[in-house]
C-alpha positions as a Markdown table, in Angstrom:
| # | Residue | x | y | z |
|---|---|---|---|---|
| 1 | Unk | 6.7 | 37.4 | 6.3 |
| 2 | Unk | 10.2 | 38.7 | 6.7 |
| 3 | Unk | 11.9 | 36.5 | 4.2 |
| 4 | Unk | 10.5 | 35.7 | 0.7 |
| 5 | Unk | 11.5 | 32.0 | 1.3 |
| 6 | Unk | 9.6 | 31.7 | 4.6 |
| 7 | Unk | 6.2 | 30.1 | 5.0 |
| 8 | Unk | 3.2 | 31.5 | 6.9 |
| 9 | Unk | 2.1 | 29.4 | 9.9 |
| 10 | Unk | -1.0 | 28.1 | 8.2 |
| 11 | Unk | 1.2 | 27.0 | 5.2 |
| 12 | Unk | 3.5 | 25.1 | 7.6 |
| 13 | Unk | 0.5 | 23.3 | 9.1 |
| 14 | Unk | -0.9 | 22.5 | 5.6 |
| 15 | Unk | 2.5 | 21.1 | 4.6 |
| 16 | Unk | 2.6 | 19.0 | 7.7 |
| 17 | Unk | -0.9 | 17.6 | 7.1 |
| 18 | Unk | 0.0 | 16.7 | 3.5 |
| 19 | Unk | 3.1 | 14.9 | 4.7 |
| 20 | Unk | 1.2 | 13.0 | 7.4 |
| 21 | Unk | -1.4 | 12.0 | 4.9 |
| 22 | Unk | 1.2 | 10.6 | 2.5 |
| 23 | Unk | 3.1 | 8.9 | 5.3 |
| 24 | Unk | -0.1 | 7.2 | 6.6 |
| 25 | Unk | -1.0 | 6.1 | 3.0 |
| 26 | Unk | 2.4 | 4.7 | 2.4 |
| 27 | Unk | 2.3 | 2.7 | 5.6 |
| 28 | Unk | -1.2 | 1.3 | 4.8 |
| 29 | Unk | -0.1 | 0.2 | 1.3 |
| 30 | Unk | 3.1 | -1.4 | 2.7 |
| 31 | Unk | 1.0 | -3.3 | 5.3 |
| 32 | Unk | -1.5 | -4.4 | 2.7 |
| 33 | Unk | 0.8 | -5.6 | 0.0 |
| 34 | Unk | 1.7 | -9.0 | 1.5 |
| 35 | Unk | -2.0 | -9.9 | 1.5 |
| 36 | Unk | -2.5 | -9.1 | -2.2 |
| 37 | Unk | -2.2 | -12.0 | -4.7 |
| 38 | Unk | -3.3 | -10.3 | -7.9 |
| 39 | Unk | -0.3 | -9.2 | -9.9 |
| 40 | Unk | -1.9 | -6.3 | -11.5 |
| 41 | Unk | -3.2 | -4.9 | -8.2 |
| 42 | Unk | 0.2 | -5.4 | -6.6 |
| 43 | Unk | 1.9 | -3.6 | -9.4 |
| 44 | Unk | -0.6 | -0.7 | -9.0 |
| 45 | Unk | 0.0 | -0.6 | -5.3 |
| 46 | Unk | 3.8 | -0.5 | -5.8 |
| 47 | Unk | 3.4 | 2.5 | -8.2 |
| 48 | Unk | 1.2 | 4.2 | -5.7 |
| 49 | Unk | 3.7 | 3.5 | -2.9 |
| 50 | Unk | 6.6 | 4.9 | -5.0 |
| 51 | Unk | 4.6 | 8.0 | -5.8 |
| 52 | Unk | 3.9 | 8.6 | -2.1 |
| 53 | Unk | 7.5 | 8.2 | -1.3 |
| 54 | Unk | 8.5 | 10.7 | -4.0 |
| 55 | Unk | 5.9 | 13.1 | -2.7 |
| 56 | Unk | 7.3 | 12.8 | 0.9 |
| 57 | Unk | 10.8 | 13.3 | -0.3 |
| 58 | Unk | 9.8 | 16.4 | -2.3 |
| 59 | Unk | 7.9 | 17.9 | 0.6 |
| 60 | Unk | 10.9 | 17.2 | 2.9 |
| 61 | Unk | 13.2 | 19.0 | 0.5 |
| 62 | Unk | 10.7 | 21.9 | 0.1 |
| 63 | Unk | 10.5 | 22.2 | 3.9 |
| 64 | Unk | 14.2 | 22.2 | 4.3 |
| 65 | Unk | 14.6 | 24.9 | 1.7 |
| 66 | Unk | 11.8 | 27.1 | 3.0 |
| 67 | Unk | 12.0 | 26.6 | 6.8 |
| 68 | Unk | 15.7 | 27.1 | 7.2 |
| 69 | Unk | 16.1 | 23.6 | 8.6 |
């Protein structure tokens, strides 16, 4: 590594995989929410969705700061 802020190729792939997993999870939750009638379950799903969105945003920020994007 030439720069202390750069990531190794395997780290970039790992980050990409984590982002993809969170994106797919968020899409699945969004698609399932209209079918859920239970208020407690819907509230839990909303919290999960918000957490996934926060994770995605954090990873995007991390990538921008460490990949010179």
